N, C-alpha and C positions, 0 to 999 in steps of 0.2 A: 136689585141696582142702588138701589138707598142705602141699603147695610153696607155692598162695596165702595161705596164712596165713604162713609163714615171708616170702615176698614183703612183703606189708599191713605186716609188724611194721617190715620194715625200711626203708620206706619213710614211716611213721607216725614211728617213731623219732626219726627221723633228721630231720623234717620239726618236730619240737617240740624241738628241740636250742640253741635260739635265748633259750628263755625262761628267765631267772633265775629269777622270783620262787616258785621252790618248796622251799622250807626247811621243815622242822617249826615249827607254832606250839607246839610243847611242851603239847598237848591232852591230856587224860586223861578217860577213858572207863570207865564202871564193868562190867567181865567176867560177862558174863550163863554159865549151861553151855547147851550147845548149839549156844552160836556161835563162829566160826572169827575169832581173831585178835584185838589190842587196839591201844591204840594206847598205853600204861602206859609212861613213860620210853621211849616212840620218837621215830624221824628218820626225813628221808627223803631221795634219792636225791644218794649222794656227801657227806651233811655231817655235821655235826659237833652230837647231842645234852650236854646239861648235864653226863650223866657221864664224855663224852670219846668215845664211840663213834663210828663211821663207820658209815655204814648207807644202807640205797637204795632206789631208787622206781624203778617203770613209771615214765615219763615217754614221756606219749605223744597221739597227735592223734584224738581218734574219725576225722576224716576229715583232708585235706587241699583237699579243693574247697573256694576260695571267692567268694563272691557281693562281693567287695570288693578295690579294687584298691587298695591304700595298698604305696607303692613303696619301702619298707624289706625288707618283709616276702618272703621267699621264698617264700612259698604265693598270694602277689594271685594275681590273676584272670589277668592280663596275660601270666604269667611260663609261655611254653609249653614252657621246657627241665627243668622237671622231673615226673615220674611221678605220676599222683593215684592214690589210694586211699580206699577207705573200710570202718568196721569198721562191723558189727551190734552196737546192743549186747551183742546173747546173744553175740555173737564175744568183743569185747573182756571181755567181765567172765571169761569163760571160761577165759581167757590171763592176765587178774590174778588167779584160783583155784589153778592149776596154780601158776604163777611162788611162789607165794607159799607152797603145799606145798610145793615142792620145797626155798625159804630163799632162792631167788634178791632178791623185795623186800619189802619192810617194810611199803609201802601203796600209793598209786596217786595221780598226779597226772594229771590228763587236764582238753585243756583241745581246740580244733576248731576249724578251719576253719567258715565258714557256707555253708548251703546252703541255697538256695530264703529262705530268708527267720529274723528273731532267734527266734524263736517254735520252727518247726520243730527247729531246732538242738539249742535247749534241751532240749525237747524229749526228741531223741534219747540228752542225756545225764542226763539223768534216765532215763528207763529204764535206763539203765545201772546206775545209782546203785541203784535198786528189785530188779533182780536184786542185784545184788552183796549190799544190806543186807537182803530181804526171803525170797530163794528159797537165799543159798550163805550169813547168817546170818553174813556179813562182816563184823566189830567191826572192822577194822585200820582207818591214815586215809587218810583220803579227800582229796584238795585237789582241787579242781573251780575253773575260771576262767569266768567270768561272761560273758554274749555281750550285749555292748549292745546297750539297747536293746528286751529281752526283758522280759515283763509279771511286774510284781507278784506273782501269784499262784502263776508257775514257781519263781520268787526263791527264795519262801518257804519249797517243799517241795523244794527243794535243801538251803536254809539247814539243814530239818530233818535231814537227811541226812548232809549232809558234814563234817567238822573242819576248812573252812577253804577261803574263796573269793576271789578276787582280780578286778581287773580292772583293765588294761594299758591305761594314759593312753598309754604309752609318748611322746607330743611333749609339751615343758612350755605353750606355746601355741596358742589358737586356730591363729593364725596360719601356725603351722608344722603341726600339721595340716590346714588347707584346702590348705595348698598339698602334703602327702603322703601325707593318708589323706582323702580327700574325703569318704568313707562313714563317718566320722567326726566326734564331736564332743565337746568337754572333758563335755557338760551327758551326752550317751546312755551313757558313758562311767562319770561316777561313778552315773549314777544307780541300778544296780543295786547298787552298794555304799551309797548312801547306801538301797535298799528293805534289803539283810540287817541295816544296823544299825538299822533302824528295827525289824527284828522281833525283833531279837533282847536287843533293850531292852523286849518285850512281857514280862508275866507269865509267869512259868514256860518259859520258852523260854533252851536253853543259850546263851550270849554264843560267837560265835562268831571264829576270827580274821579279819585282810579282809589284803590285799598287794594292792601293784601294781608294774610296770616302768617307769621311765623310761630312754629309750634318751638315751646321752649322746655326741655330736659329731656327729652328721648335721645336724642345724640349730644358725646360730649363737647360740643360748642362750648365756646365760652361768651361770656356779657360782649367783650372784648369785639366778636365776631357780627354776633349779632348787631350789634350798635354800626358797627364797621359800612356794614351793607346795607342796614336803614338808612346811614345820612348819604349812601352813595345814591338809594333809589329817589332820595328825597333832593340829591343834585342835581341828577336829571331830566327832574320833571315829572316824575313817572307816576308818580306817588300824591297824594293829598295825606293819605294812613296811613301808617303799619299798626296792624295789630299784631296781641301776643297772647299766645294762648298756651297757659301751662299745661303737658303734658297727660292727659287721662290713660292710663291703662285701660284699655276695651280688647285685649290680645294675649294672649297666657302662651302662644305654641310660639312664636319669635324672641329666637334668642337673643339678638341686636336691641333690643327693646329693654327697658325697665320691666321689673318685675311685675306682676296682676298689683300685684300688694302694694306697691308704691305709690306712696302720698302726690297727690297734683304738685310741684314746687309754685304755689301760689304767690309764695312773697315776692321771690322772684320775679314770677311774674309783674308783680307791682311797683317793684322799684325799675322795672327794664317801661312799664310808661313813663316814671319820673325822668327816666335819662332820655328817654325822648321828646317828653316837654320841653325839655333843655334843650336839646336840639332844636327844636318847632319856634320854639320861641322866644328861647333865651339868649341865643346866639351862639352857644357851648358845640366846638366840636368833639365829632366822639372820640379824639385822641388825647382829650382834654379829663376827660372822662374817665378812662380806662384806656390803660397803654399795657407795657410784655410785664414790669415790675408789679401793676394791680389788675388783672386781664377782668378781674370779676367784681363785679357791685359790694360794697356789703349790706349784708340784710339785716346789719341795725341799726345802720345810715339810711337818711336819702343820699341819692345823688351829688345834692351841689353840696349835701354838708361832708360826703367822701371827697368831692373835690377841694374843701378852699380844706380838711385836714391836712390832705396831700398836697399842699401850696401855701402853707402857713404866712410864705413871704411873704405874700400878700396882703397878711390883718396882722393888725385890727388896722379897719378903716377908719378914718376918721368920718364921722357922718355928712361935717360941715363943708363938706370941703372935697369928698368924693362924687366924681362924675357919676350919671343916669347910667351908665354900664356896668361901672366899678357896684356901684349901688347896689346894682338886679346879680351879683355875683353874692351875698351875701344873705349865709343860710337864715333861713326863717322868712325874709321879706324878699316879698311878688312886687307884682309890676304894680300894684294899688297902692302899697306900702312908699313905694318907690314915688309914686307920682305928690302924697300924702308930704314924703321929708320934700322933694324938690319946690313942692308950693310953699312950706311952711317956712324954709330956710328964706327966702327972700325977705324975710321980715325979720328974722331972730335967729342967732345964734341958741343948737337946740342940744337939751340937755335930755337925760334918760327918761323924765319926768314927761316932760314936751312929746313923747316918744309916746309913752304910755297914754297923755292924752289926745294922741291923734291915732291911738287902737291901730300902732305899729306892736306886731307881737315880736316879745324880747326872749321867748323863751328858747333859743336856740342864738340868735342874731350877737342878743347879747356879749356874749363870747369874740367875738368876732368884729368889735365896732366898739373907738369912744366916742365920748359928746364931748366935746371940750377940754379932751387931751383928757377928761375922767375914763378910768376903765372899774369895769365891776368888784364886786368885791370878793367873787368865790373862788377865784382863782388868779395870784399875783400877778403883775406880768412880766414879773424876771422867774416865771415857769410855765407861761409862755409856749409849751412843747403841744404835742400831737399827739402825748399819751396823758399828759393834765387834761386837754380841752376835754378829749373821749371819751373817758373818766370823766368826767362834769359833765356830758352831753347826758352818759348812760347811765349818773346816779340815779338810784332807787327812788321813786316818788312816791309822796305818800297814796294809798292805794282806799281809791272813791268804793261806796260798796251801794249798787239800785237796789234801792228801796222799794218794796211789794207795797202790793196795796192793803193789807195788811198792819203793813212797819206804823207803831204809833208812836210818836212825836210831840211828849206834852201835851196836856189837857187842851180839850175843848171850850 
């Protein structure tokens, strides 16, 4: 029996590794005497909390049996090449508590393949939560993957017990879903999130963080389509976070997917995360970052620099007179840099040397600002055009070499 548990754990933790939407929502719950665990300043799954700690989570499926046949998924119904397993709710709750007591984990990320039907699977997940919360009095972090198409009553019970919920859209368009995931529709995936949002808005109900995942590179959608969808989901109050996952080929038999030898588009994924940050924290709109003329992000440049090059009529900005909103749009200058500039210029007019003393990064910013009407020397103001600025930004830099332990620099 003991070996059986180890085998299940290996199978079901391995089957869960492709889901990236599992970082902490930063929630806090009040500790009650007699309860086990807490979510105070805690995070999950080898991610970083606000105070800089790296923390971990038990990331596992309840089962990898599934009645759905999504072409991009390793656990699809038609895949006969992987072993299958299933935990009972009691088994999974016991494992979670034992791992927690041994300080292996700080929380649980629970998802599942769909067995029998959507509601039956959601009932099994709910039983696991009830054992953890009510029998073991576990007050730690729990993130639950909602099953598309499950009933509102089950979502309501899960929301009352979990700290965060999510439902993965996976593909950005209905056309791609019909092609690769015929059992899913965008409406069925979003419905549980709508239920959770509406429940959270009820009086005396704690707000709950919600997230989703979008696969990048499995289908031909452009960055414009992906960011437009993300922006709409944020605008409707459905999500706290969208996660982007570079498609990793796991299926060599489907013609509608990239070849098994295709490398995951990791740099594209990174650029989408940067653009998402602009949407959430810098008041950019999706159609400012990408449009019909530039439907995809530039992999050589970060999205803010990409926007600036396409809107050079806003630059160069004078740092001594630009507003806070304008300063936030200067490539290379973040919120902390803007705060330093606004604070310092109350006492004097700033020069490039002043910005360096404030530790404001000028690597990119120097091409987009003036200080007391002074412009940087690498390109002249008369040559201030898109091509010249881009060439200056991408100019080869001095290559640095990481020394080894056996390199000798001088005599001791």
